[in-house]
PQR file with spaces between the fields and no chain letter, atoms N, CA, C, O and H, PARSE charges and radii, in Angstrom:
ATOM       1  N    MET     1       0.851   -1.176    0.000 -0.4000 1.5000
ATOM       2  CA   MET     1       0.000    0.000    0.000 -0.0000 2.0000
ATOM       3  C    MET     1       0.896    1.238    0.000  0.5500 1.7000
ATOM       4  O    MET     1       1.845    1.329    0.780 -0.5500 1.4000
ATOM       5  N    ASN     2       0.590    2.177   -0.870 -0.4000 1.5000
ATOM       6  CA   ASN     2       1.364    3.396   -0.999 -0.0000 2.0000
ATOM       7  C    ASN     2       0.503    4.577   -0.570  0.5500 1.7000
ATOM       8  O    ASN     2      -0.681    4.642   -0.900 -0.5500 1.4000
ATOM       9  H    ASN     2      -0.180    2.104   -1.504  0.4000 1.0000
ATOM      10  N    LEU     3       1.095    5.502    0.161 -0.4000 1.5000
ATOM      11  CA   LEU     3       0.328    6.652    0.657 -0.0000 2.0000
ATOM      12  C    LEU     3      -0.221    7.508   -0.470  0.5500 1.7000
ATOM      13  O    LEU     3      -1.206    8.220   -0.273 -0.5500 1.4000
ATOM      14  H    LEU     3       2.057    5.449    0.430  0.4000 1.0000
ATOM      15  N    ARG     4       0.386    7.457   -1.638 -0.4000 1.5000
ATOM      16  CA   ARG     4      -0.116    8.263   -2.749 -0.0000 2.0000
ATOM      17  C    ARG     4      -1.496    7.799   -3.199  0.5500 1.7000
ATOM      18  O    ARG     4      -2.192    8.531   -3.903 -0.5500 1.4000
ATOM      19  H    ARG     4       1.186    6.879   -1.798  0.4000 1.0000
ATOM      20  N    GLU     5      -1.896    6.610   -2.808 -0.4000 1.5000
ATOM      21  CA   GLU     5      -3.214    6.100   -3.156 -0.0000 2.0000
ATOM      22  C    GLU     5      -4.311    6.832   -2.382  0.5500 1.7000
ATOM      23  O    GLU     5      -5.473    6.788   -2.786 -0.5500 1.4000
ATOM      24  H    GLU     5      -1.330    6.016   -2.236  0.4000 1.0000
ATOM      25  N    TYR     6      -3.981    7.483   -1.312 -0.4000 1.5000
ATOM      26  CA   TYR     6      -4.949    8.190   -0.481 -0.0000 2.0000
ATOM      27  C    TYR     6      -4.868    9.681   -0.753  0.5500 1.7000
ATOM      28  O    TYR     6      -3.830   10.188   -1.179 -0.5500 1.4000
ATOM      29  H    TYR     6      -3.038    7.519   -0.983  0.4000 1.0000
ATOM      30  N    LYS     7      -5.963   10.379   -0.507 -0.4000 1.5000
ATOM      31  CA   LYS     7      -5.994   11.825   -0.707 -0.0000 2.0000
ATOM      32  C    LYS     7      -5.491   12.498    0.568  0.5500 1.7000
ATOM      33  O    LYS     7      -6.255   12.751    1.499 -0.5500 1.4000
ATOM      34  H    LYS     7      -6.807    9.968   -0.161  0.4000 1.0000
ATOM      35  N    MET     8      -4.211   12.775    0.587 -0.4000 1.5000
ATOM      36  CA   MET     8      -3.600   13.459    1.728 -0.0000 2.0000
ATOM      37  C    MET     8      -2.748   14.597    1.185  0.5500 1.7000
ATOM      38  O    MET     8      -2.404   14.627    0.004 -0.5500 1.4000
ATOM      39  H    MET     8      -3.590   12.569   -0.170  0.4000 1.0000
ATOM      40  N    ASN     9      -2.422   15.513    2.052 -0.4000 1.5000
ATOM      41  CA   ASN     9      -1.686   16.674    1.590 -0.0000 2.0000
ATOM      42  C    ASN     9      -0.207   16.377    1.359  0.5500 1.7000
ATOM      43  O    ASN     9       0.276   15.276    1.621 -0.5500 1.4000
ATOM      44  H    ASN     9      -2.702   15.488    3.012  0.4000 1.0000
ATOM      45  N    GLU    10       0.481   17.376    0.871 -0.4000 1.5000
ATOM      46  CA   GLU    10       1.886   17.219    0.500 -0.0000 2.0000
ATOM      47  C    GLU    10       2.787   16.937    1.696  0.5500 1.7000
ATOM      48  O    GLU    10       3.837   16.314    1.537 -0.5500 1.4000
ATOM      49  H    GLU    10       0.089   18.271    0.658  0.4000 1.0000
ATOM      50  N    ARG    11       2.404   17.375    2.874 -0.4000 1.5000
ATOM      51  CA   ARG    11       3.238   17.152    4.063 -0.0000 2.0000
ATOM      52  C    ARG    11       3.389   15.655    4.335  0.5500 1.7000
ATOM      53  O    ARG    11       4.484   15.190    4.656 -0.5500 1.4000
ATOM      54  H    ARG    11       1.552   17.881    3.004  0.4000 1.0000
ATOM      55  N    ILE    12       2.304   14.905    4.210 -0.4000 1.5000
ATOM      56  CA   ILE    12       2.357   13.462    4.416 -0.0000 2.0000
ATOM      57  C    ILE    12       3.252   12.820    3.356  0.5500 1.7000
ATOM      58  O    ILE    12       4.037   11.922    3.659 -0.5500 1.4000
ATOM      59  H    ILE    12       1.415   15.282    3.950  0.4000 1.0000
ATOM      60  N    LYS    13       3.128   13.284    2.121 -0.4000 1.5000
ATOM      61  CA   LYS    13       3.969   12.750    1.044 -0.0000 2.0000
ATOM      62  C    LYS    13       5.446   13.048    1.294  0.5500 1.7000
ATOM      63  O    LYS    13       6.310   12.233    0.970 -0.5500 1.4000
ATOM      64  H    LYS    13       2.490   14.014    1.875  0.4000 1.0000
ATOM      65  N    GLU    14       5.736   14.223    1.875 -0.4000 1.5000
ATOM      66  CA   GLU    14       7.116   14.553    2.238 -0.0000 2.0000
ATOM      67  C    GLU    14       7.637   13.583    3.298  0.5500 1.7000
ATOM      68  O    GLU    14       8.773   13.116    3.218 -0.5500 1.4000
ATOM      69  H    GLU    14       5.034   14.885    2.138  0.4000 1.0000
ATOM      70  N    PHE    15       6.795   13.286    4.290 -0.4000 1.5000
ATOM      71  CA   PHE    15       7.192   12.326    5.328 -0.0000 2.0000
ATOM      72  C    PHE    15       7.485   10.961    4.714  0.5500 1.7000
ATOM      73  O    PHE    15       8.450   10.293    5.085 -0.5500 1.4000
ATOM      74  H    PHE    15       5.872   13.665    4.355  0.4000 1.0000
ATOM      75  N    GLU    16       6.643   10.559    3.775 -0.4000 1.5000
ATOM      76  CA   GLU    16       6.845    9.261    3.128 -0.0000 2.0000
ATOM      77  C    GLU    16       8.203    9.215    2.434  0.5500 1.7000
ATOM      78  O    GLU    16       8.932    8.231    2.557 -0.5500 1.4000
ATOM      79  H    GLU    16       5.858   11.101    3.473  0.4000 1.0000
ATOM      80  N    LYS    17       8.542   10.281    1.703 -0.4000 1.5000
ATOM      81  CA   LYS    17       9.832   10.335    1.010 -0.0000 2.0000
ATOM      82  C    LYS    17      10.988   10.251    1.999  0.5500 1.7000
ATOM      83  O    LYS    17      11.985    9.578    1.738 -0.5500 1.4000
ATOM      84  H    LYS    17       7.949   11.080    1.604  0.4000 1.0000
ATOM      85  N    GLN    18      10.855   10.933    3.135 -0.4000 1.5000
ATOM      86  CA   GLN    18      11.915   10.938    4.146 -0.0000 2.0000
ATOM      87  C    GLN    18      12.093    9.571    4.788  0.5500 1.7000
ATOM      88  O    GLN    18      13.181    9.250    5.267 -0.5500 1.4000
ATOM      89  H    GLN    18      10.045   11.479    3.347  0.4000 1.0000
ATOM      90  N    CYS    19      11.046    8.768    4.804 -0.4000 1.5000
ATOM      91  CA   CYS    19      11.069    7.499    5.531 -0.0000 2.0000
ATOM      92  C    CYS    19      11.174    6.283    4.619  0.5500 1.7000
ATOM      93  O    CYS    19      11.218    5.150    5.100 -0.5500 1.4000
ATOM      94  H    CYS    19      10.162    9.029    4.415  0.4000 1.0000
ATOM      95  N    TRP    20      11.213    6.506    3.318 -0.4000 1.5000
ATOM      96  CA   TRP    20      11.279    5.379    2.392 -0.0000 2.0000
ATOM      97  C    TRP    20      12.710    4.849    2.335  0.5500 1.7000
ATOM      98  O    TRP    20      13.655    5.619    2.166 -0.5500 1.4000
ATOM      99  H    TRP    20      11.177    7.427    2.928  0.4000 1.0000
ATOM     100  N    ASP    21      12.863    3.546    2.475 -0.4000 1.5000
ATOM     101  CA   ASP    21      14.167    2.889    2.414 -0.0000 2.0000
ATOM     102  C    ASP    21      14.286    2.212    1.051  0.5500 1.7000
ATOM     103  O    ASP    21      13.641    1.194    0.799 -0.5500 1.4000
ATOM     104  H    ASP    21      12.095    2.921    2.613  0.4000 1.0000
ATOM     105  N    ASN    22      15.108    2.777    0.181 -0.4000 1.5000
ATOM     106  CA   ASN    22      15.266    2.235   -1.166 -0.0000 2.0000
ATOM     107  C    ASN    22      15.942    0.872   -1.189  0.5500 1.7000
ATOM     108  O    ASN    22      15.741    0.098   -2.125 -0.5500 1.4000
ATOM     109  H    ASN    22      15.632    3.603    0.386  0.4000 1.0000
ATOM     110  N    GLN    23      16.733    0.573   -0.181 -0.4000 1.5000
ATOM     111  CA   GLN    23      17.413   -0.727   -0.133 -0.0000 2.0000
ATOM     112  C    GLN    23      16.434   -1.857    0.139  0.5500 1.7000
ATOM     113  O    GLN    23      16.544   -2.930   -0.454 -0.5500 1.4000
ATOM     114  H    GLN    23      16.896    1.202    0.580  0.4000 1.0000
ATOM     115  N    THR    24      15.479   -1.625    1.028 -0.4000 1.5000
ATOM     116  CA   THR    24      14.508   -2.668    1.370 -0.0000 2.0000
ATOM     117  C    THR    24      13.185   -2.485    0.626  0.5500 1.7000
ATOM     118  O    THR    24      12.335   -3.375    0.621 -0.5500 1.4000
ATOM     119  H    THR    24      15.389   -0.753    1.509  0.4000 1.0000
ATOM     120  N    ASN    25      13.022   -1.313   -0.004 -0.4000 1.5000
ATOM     121  CA   ASN    25      11.788   -0.978   -0.704 -0.0000 2.0000
ATOM     122  C    ASN    25      10.579   -1.003    0.242  0.5500 1.7000
ATOM     123  O    ASN    25       9.491   -1.453   -0.117 -0.5500 1.4000
ATOM     124  H    ASN    25      13.712   -0.590    0.000  0.4000 1.0000
ATOM     125  N    HIS    26      10.810   -0.507    1.455 -0.4000 1.5000
ATOM     126  CA   HIS    26       9.757   -0.433    2.470 -0.0000 2.0000
ATOM     127  C    HIS    26       9.809    0.915    3.186  0.5500 1.7000
ATOM     128  O    HIS    26      10.823    1.613    3.176 -0.5500 1.4000
ATOM     129  H    HIS    26      11.695   -0.143    1.747  0.4000 1.0000
ATOM     130  N    LEU    27       8.701    1.246    3.793 -0.4000 1.5000
ATOM     131  CA   LEU    27       8.600    2.456    4.597 -0.0000 2.0000
ATOM     132  C    LEU    27       9.092    2.173    6.006  0.5500 1.7000
ATOM     133  O    LEU    27       8.714    1.168    6.607 -0.5500 1.4000
ATOM     134  H    LEU    27       7.878    0.679    3.801  0.4000 1.0000
ATOM     135  N    ASN    28       9.939    3.061    6.541 -0.4000 1.5000
ATOM     136  CA   ASN    28      10.365    2.967    7.931 -0.0000 2.0000
ATOM     137  C    ASN    28       9.211    3.519    8.774  0.5500 1.7000
ATOM     138  O    ASN    28       9.098    4.726    8.986 -0.5500 1.4000
ATOM     139  H    ASN    28      10.246    3.878    6.053  0.4000 1.0000
ATOM     140  N    VAL    29       8.366    2.615    9.245 -0.4000 1.5000
ATOM     141  CA   VAL    29       7.124    2.994    9.924 -0.0000 2.0000
ATOM     142  C    VAL    29       7.401    3.742   11.222  0.5500 1.7000
ATOM     143  O    VAL    29       6.681    4.684   11.551 -0.5500 1.4000
ATOM     144  H    VAL    29       8.457    1.634    9.073  0.4000 1.0000
ATOM     145  N    GLU    30       8.412    3.350   11.954 -0.4000 1.5000
ATOM     146  CA   GLU    30       8.721    4.027   13.220 -0.0000 2.0000
ATOM     147  C    GLU    30       9.100    5.484   12.978  0.5500 1.7000
ATOM     148  O    GLU    30       8.612    6.378   13.669 -0.5500 1.4000
ATOM     149  H    GLU    30       8.997    2.584   11.687  0.4000 1.0000
ATOM     150  N    LYS    31       9.963    5.723   12.006 -0.4000 1.5000
ATOM     151  CA   LYS    31      10.369    7.094   11.690 -0.0000 2.0000
ATOM     152  C    LYS    31       9.171    7.897   11.174  0.5500 1.7000
ATOM     153  O    LYS    31       9.007    9.066   11.525 -0.5500 1.4000
ATOM     154  H    LYS    31      10.360    4.997   11.444  0.4000 1.0000
ATOM     155  N    PHE    32       8.340    7.271   10.346 -0.4000 1.5000
ATOM     156  CA   PHE    32       7.151    7.919    9.809 -0.0000 2.0000
ATOM     157  C    PHE    32       6.221    8.357   10.944  0.5500 1.7000
ATOM     158  O    PHE    32       5.723    9.482   10.950 -0.5500 1.4000
ATOM     159  H    PHE    32       8.473    6.321   10.062  0.4000 1.0000
ATOM     160  N    ALA    33       5.995    7.457   11.899 -0.4000 1.5000
ATOM     161  CA   ALA    33       5.139    7.773   13.049 -0.0000 2.0000
ATOM     162  C    ALA    33       5.725    8.916   13.871  0.5500 1.7000
ATOM     163  O    ALA    33       4.995    9.798   14.323 -0.5500 1.4000
ATOM     164  H    ALA    33       6.400    6.543   11.895  0.4000 1.0000
ATOM     165  N    GLN    34       7.033    8.902   14.064 -0.4000 1.5000
ATOM     166  CA   GLN    34       7.682    9.968   14.830 -0.0000 2.0000
ATOM     167  C    GLN    34       7.497   11.323   14.145  0.5500 1.7000
ATOM     168  O    GLN    34       7.218   12.320   14.811 -0.5500 1.4000
ATOM     169  H    GLN    34       7.626    8.186   13.697  0.4000 1.0000
ATOM     170  N    LEU    35       7.650   11.364   12.832 -0.4000 1.5000
ATOM     171  CA   LEU    35       7.474   12.623   12.110 -0.0000 2.0000
ATOM     172  C    LEU    35       6.042   13.142   12.237  0.5500 1.7000
ATOM     173  O    LEU    35       5.824   14.345   12.375 -0.5500 1.4000
ATOM     174  H    LEU    35       7.878   10.554   12.291  0.4000 1.0000
ATOM     175  N    ILE    36       5.078   12.241   12.189 -0.4000 1.5000
ATOM     176  CA   ILE    36       3.684   12.654   12.329 -0.0000 2.0000
ATOM     177  C    ILE    36       3.418   13.196   13.730  0.5500 1.7000
ATOM     178  O    ILE    36       2.743   14.214   13.878 -0.5500 1.4000
ATOM     179  H    ILE    36       5.255   11.263   12.076  0.4000 1.0000
ATOM     180  N    VAL    37       3.935   12.535   14.750 -0.4000 1.5000
ATOM     181  CA   VAL    37       3.744   13.006   16.131 -0.0000 2.0000
ATOM     182  C    VAL    37       4.386   14.376   16.315  0.5500 1.7000
ATOM     183  O    VAL    37       3.781   15.264   16.916 -0.5500 1.4000
ATOM     184  H    VAL    37       4.484   11.708   14.630  0.4000 1.0000
ATOM     185  N    TRP    38       5.598   14.558   15.807 -0.4000 1.5000
ATOM     186  CA   TRP    38       6.258   15.862   15.917 -0.0000 2.0000
ATOM     187  C    TRP    38       5.457   16.944   15.199  0.5500 1.7000
ATOM     188  O    TRP    38       5.310   18.053   15.711 -0.5500 1.4000
ATOM     189  H    TRP    38       6.089   13.837   15.319  0.4000 1.0000
ATOM     190  N    GLU    39       4.942   16.626   14.021 -0.4000 1.5000
ATOM     191  CA   GLU    39       4.147   17.596   13.268 -0.0000 2.0000
ATOM     192  C    GLU    39       2.864   17.941   14.021  0.5500 1.7000
ATOM     193  O    GLU    39       2.474   19.107   14.075 -0.5500 1.4000
ATOM     194  H    GLU    39       5.061   15.725   13.604  0.4000 1.0000
ATOM     195  N    CYS    40       2.209   16.941   14.599 -0.4000 1.5000
ATOM     196  CA   CYS    40       0.984   17.185   15.376 -0.0000 2.0000
ATOM     197  C    CYS    40       1.271   18.087   16.570  0.5500 1.7000
ATOM     198  O    CYS    40       0.509   19.014   16.846 -0.5500 1.4000
ATOM     199  H    CYS    40       2.526   15.993   14.555  0.4000 1.0000
ATOM     200  N    ALA    41       2.351   17.826   17.270 -0.4000 1.5000
ATOM     201  CA   ALA    41       2.724   18.654   18.421 -0.0000 2.0000
ATOM     202  C    ALA    41       2.975   20.096   17.983  0.5500 1.7000
ATOM     203  O    ALA    41       2.563   21.041   18.656 -0.5500 1.4000
ATOM     204  H    ALA    41       2.970   17.073   17.046  0.4000 1.0000
ATOM     205  N    TYR    42       3.655   20.251   16.851 -0.4000 1.5000
ATOM     206  CA   TYR    42       3.929   21.591   16.325 -0.0000 2.0000
ATOM     207  C    TYR    42       2.622   22.314   15.997  0.5500 1.7000
ATOM     208  O    TYR    42       2.443   23.476   16.363 -0.5500 1.4000
ATOM     209  H    TYR    42       3.990   19.483   16.304  0.4000 1.0000
ATOM     210  N    VAL    43       1.717   21.629   15.311 -0.4000 1.5000
ATOM     211  CA   VAL    43       0.446   22.244   14.926 -0.0000 2.0000
ATOM     212  C    VAL    43      -0.363   22.616   16.161  0.5500 1.7000
ATOM     213  O    VAL    43      -0.955   23.694   16.212 -0.5500 1.4000
ATOM     214  H    VAL    43       1.863   20.685   15.014  0.4000 1.0000
ATOM     215  N    MET    44      -0.396   21.739   17.150 -0.4000 1.5000
ATOM     216  CA   MET    44      -1.170   22.022   18.365 -0.0000 2.0000
ATOM     217  C    MET    44      -0.578   23.204   19.122  0.5500 1.7000
ATOM     218  O    MET    44      -1.320   24.039   19.640 -0.5500 1.4000
ATOM     219  H    MET    44       0.084   20.863   17.109  0.4000 1.0000
ATOM     220  N    ASP    45       0.740   23.284   19.194 -0.4000 1.5000
ATOM     221  CA   ASP    45       1.366   24.423   19.863 -0.0000 2.0000
ATOM     222  C    ASP    45       1.099   25.720   19.108  0.5500 1.7000
ATOM     223  O    ASP    45       0.832   26.759   19.712 -0.5500 1.4000
ATOM     224  H    ASP    45       1.343   22.606   18.773  0.4000 1.0000
ATOM     225  N    LYS    46       1.172   25.650   17.793 -0.4000 1.5000
ATOM     226  CA   LYS    46       1.003   26.835   16.951 -0.0000 2.0000
ATOM     227  C    LYS    46      -0.448   27.324   16.956  0.5500 1.7000
ATOM     228  O    LYS    46      -0.697   28.529   16.992 -0.5500 1.4000
ATOM     229  H    LYS    46       1.389   24.806   17.302  0.4000 1.0000
ATOM     230  N    ASP    47      -1.401   26.394   16.919 -0.4000 1.5000
ATOM     231  CA   ASP    47      -2.808   26.760   16.783 -0.0000 2.0000
ATOM     232  C    ASP    47      -3.618   26.576   18.063  0.5500 1.7000
ATOM     233  O    ASP    47      -4.844   26.491   18.007 -0.5500 1.4000
ATOM     234  H    ASP    47      -1.199   25.415   16.890  0.4000 1.0000
ATOM     235  N    ALA    48      -2.967   26.514   19.187 -0.4000 1.5000
ATOM     236  CA   ALA    48      -3.651   26.252   20.460 -0.0000 2.0000
ATOM     237  C    ALA    48      -4.575   27.387   20.890  0.5500 1.7000
ATOM     238  O    ALA    48      -5.425   27.190   21.759 -0.5500 1.4000
ATOM     239  H    ALA    48      -1.971   26.583   19.232  0.4000 1.0000
ATOM     240  N    ASP    49      -4.427   28.555   20.306 -0.4000 1.5000
ATOM     241  CA   ASP    49      -5.215   29.704   20.756 -0.0000 2.0000
ATOM     242  C    ASP    49      -6.528   29.878   19.988  0.5500 1.7000
ATOM     243  O    ASP    49      -7.152   30.934   20.091 -0.5500 1.4000
ATOM     244  H    ASP    49      -3.736   28.716   19.601  0.4000 1.0000
ATOM     245  N    HIS    50      -6.960   28.889   19.232 -0.4000 1.5000
ATOM     246  CA   HIS    50      -8.245   28.965   18.527 -0.0000 2.0000
ATOM     247  C    HIS    50      -9.335   28.364   19.403  0.5500 1.7000
ATOM     248  O    HIS    50      -9.496   27.143   19.432 -0.5500 1.4000
ATOM     249  H    HIS    50      -6.454   28.031   19.148  0.4000 1.0000
ATOM     250  N    PRO    51     -10.093   29.206   20.124 -0.5600 1.5000
ATOM     251  CA   PRO    51     -11.057   28.687   21.098  0.2800 2.0000
ATOM     252  C    PRO    51     -12.294   28.020   20.490  0.5500 1.7000
ATOM     253  O    PRO    51     -12.950   27.226   21.164 -0.5500 1.4000
ATOM     254  N    PHE    52     -12.626   28.326   19.234 -0.4000 1.5000
ATOM     255  CA   PHE    52     -13.869   27.810   18.665 -0.0000 2.0000
ATOM     256  C    PHE    52     -13.652   26.677   17.667  0.5500 1.7000
ATOM     257  O    PHE    52     -14.597   26.244   17.007 -0.5500 1.4000
ATOM     258  H    PHE    52     -12.093   28.972   18.687  0.4000 1.0000
ATOM     259  N    VAL    53     -12.427   26.199   17.554 -0.4000 1.5000
ATOM     260  CA   VAL    53     -12.117   25.126   16.617 -0.0000 2.0000
ATOM     261  C    VAL    53     -11.538   23.961   17.407  0.5500 1.7000
ATOM     262  O    VAL    53     -10.628   24.136   18.218 -0.5500 1.4000
ATOM     263  H    VAL    53     -11.660   26.551   18.091  0.4000 1.0000
ATOM     264  N    SER    54     -12.074   22.770   17.161 -0.4000 1.5000
ATOM     265  CA   SER    54     -11.555   21.609   17.894 -0.0000 2.0000
ATOM     266  C    SER    54     -10.152   21.265   17.402  0.5500 1.7000
ATOM     267  O    SER    54      -9.808   21.501   16.244 -0.5500 1.4000
ATOM     268  H    SER    54     -12.813   22.627   16.502  0.4000 1.0000
ATOM     269  N    ARG    55      -9.368   20.716   18.286 -0.4000 1.5000
ATOM     270  CA   ARG    55      -8.004   20.323   17.922 -0.0000 2.0000
ATOM     271  C    ARG    55      -8.016   19.236   16.853  0.5500 1.7000
ATOM     272  O    ARG    55      -7.154   19.202   15.974 -0.5500 1.4000
ATOM     273  H    ARG    55      -9.648   20.525   19.227  0.4000 1.0000
ATOM     274  N    GLY    56      -9.000   18.354   16.940 -0.4000 1.5000
ATOM     275  CA   GLY    56      -9.119   17.317   15.921 -0.0000 2.0000
ATOM     276  C    GLY    56      -9.356   17.919   14.544  0.5500 1.7000
ATOM     277  O    GLY    56      -8.781   17.462   13.557 -0.5500 1.4000
ATOM     278  H    GLY    56      -9.700   18.382   17.654  0.4000 1.0000
ATOM     279  N    SER    57     -10.188   18.926   14.476 -0.4000 1.5000
ATOM     280  CA   SER    57     -10.452   19.595   13.200 -0.0000 2.0000
ATOM     281  C    SER    57      -9.203   20.283   12.664  0.5500 1.7000
ATOM     282  O    SER    57      -8.944   20.266   11.461 -0.5500 1.4000
ATOM     283  H    SER    57     -10.656   19.297   15.279  0.4000 1.0000
ATOM     284  N    ILE    58      -8.439   20.883   13.555 -0.4000 1.5000
ATOM     285  CA   ILE    58      -7.195   21.542   13.150 -0.0000 2.0000
ATOM     286  C    ILE    58      -6.246   20.525   12.529  0.5500 1.7000
ATOM     287  O    ILE    58      -5.666   20.771   11.471 -0.5500 1.4000
ATOM     288  H    ILE    58      -8.649   20.897   14.532  0.4000 1.0000
ATOM     289  N    LEU    59      -6.091   19.378   13.194 -0.4000 1.5000
ATOM     290  CA   LEU    59      -5.178   18.347   12.674 -0.0000 2.0000
ATOM     291  C    LEU    59      -5.673   17.771   11.357  0.5500 1.7000
ATOM     292  O    LEU    59      -4.890   17.606   10.421 -0.5500 1.4000
ATOM     293  H    LEU    59      -6.562   19.178   14.054  0.4000 1.0000
ATOM     294  N    LYS    60      -6.958   17.463   11.271 -0.4000 1.5000
ATOM     295  CA   LYS    60      -7.494   16.912   10.024 -0.0000 2.0000
ATOM     296  C    LYS    60      -7.299   17.891    8.870  0.5500 1.7000
ATOM     297  O    LYS    60      -6.932   17.493    7.764 -0.5500 1.4000
ATOM     298  H    LYS    60      -7.594   17.596   12.031  0.4000 1.0000
ATOM     299  N    HIS    61      -7.543   19.160    9.130 -0.4000 1.5000
ATOM     300  CA   HIS    61      -7.347   20.171    8.095 -0.0000 2.0000
ATOM     301  C    HIS    61      -5.874   20.255    7.698  0.5500 1.7000
ATOM     302  O    HIS    61      -5.553   20.328    6.511 -0.5500 1.4000
ATOM     303  H    HIS    61      -7.841   19.484   10.028  0.4000 1.0000
ATOM     304  N    HIS    62      -4.992   20.245    8.672 -0.4000 1.5000
ATOM     305  CA   HIS    62      -3.558   20.364    8.411 -0.0000 2.0000
ATOM     306  C    HIS    62      -3.058   19.237    7.515  0.5500 1.7000
ATOM     307  O    HIS    62      -2.227   19.464    6.636 -0.5500 1.4000
ATOM     308  H    HIS    62      -5.252   20.186    9.636  0.4000 1.0000
ATOM     309  N    PHE    63      -3.561   18.023    7.735 -0.4000 1.5000
ATOM     310  CA   PHE    63      -3.113   16.859    6.971 -0.0000 2.0000
ATOM     311  C    PHE    63      -4.001   16.562    5.764  0.5500 1.7000
ATOM     312  O    PHE    63      -3.800   15.555    5.085 -0.5500 1.4000
ATOM     313  H    PHE    63      -4.236   17.838    8.450  0.4000 1.0000
ATOM     314  N    GLY    64      -4.973   17.418    5.491 -0.4000 1.5000
ATOM     315  CA   GLY    64      -5.809   17.252    4.316 -0.0000 2.0000
ATOM     316  C    GLY    64      -6.787   16.099    4.404  0.5500 1.7000
ATOM     317  O    GLY    64      -7.084   15.459    3.395 -0.5500 1.4000
ATOM     318  H    GLY    64      -5.137   18.236    6.043  0.4000 1.0000
ATOM     319  N    LEU    65      -7.292   15.825    5.597 -0.4000 1.5000
ATOM     320  CA   LEU    65      -8.187   14.694    5.814 -0.0000 2.0000
ATOM     321  C    LEU    65      -9.608   15.138    6.107  0.5500 1.7000
ATOM     322  O    LEU    65     -10.311   14.471    6.866 -0.5500 1.4000
ATOM     323  H    LEU    65      -7.051   16.344    6.417  0.4000 1.0000
ATOM     324  N    GLU    66     -10.040   16.216    5.540 -0.4000 1.5000
ATOM     325  CA   GLU    66     -11.384   16.736    5.817 -0.0000 2.0000
ATOM     326  C    GLU    66     -12.442   15.949    5.073  0.5500 1.7000
ATOM     327  O    GLU    66     -13.630   16.249    5.189 -0.5500 1.4000
ATOM     328  H    GLU    66      -9.469   16.757    4.923  0.4000 1.0000
């Protein structure tokens, strides 16, 4: 399964490129998960002052999962 098959934003595709191992032709899932967690933390810190928007909505919008 390739992430390009799903409708996600360019940030996720960038993470995939950073975590793809050409030698094994597999995704480094641990590194991929770490990048997503770091990005989520960054978004939550940056957008924490929006009182009328749920954090879940902020994250879904950021990753293009609306």
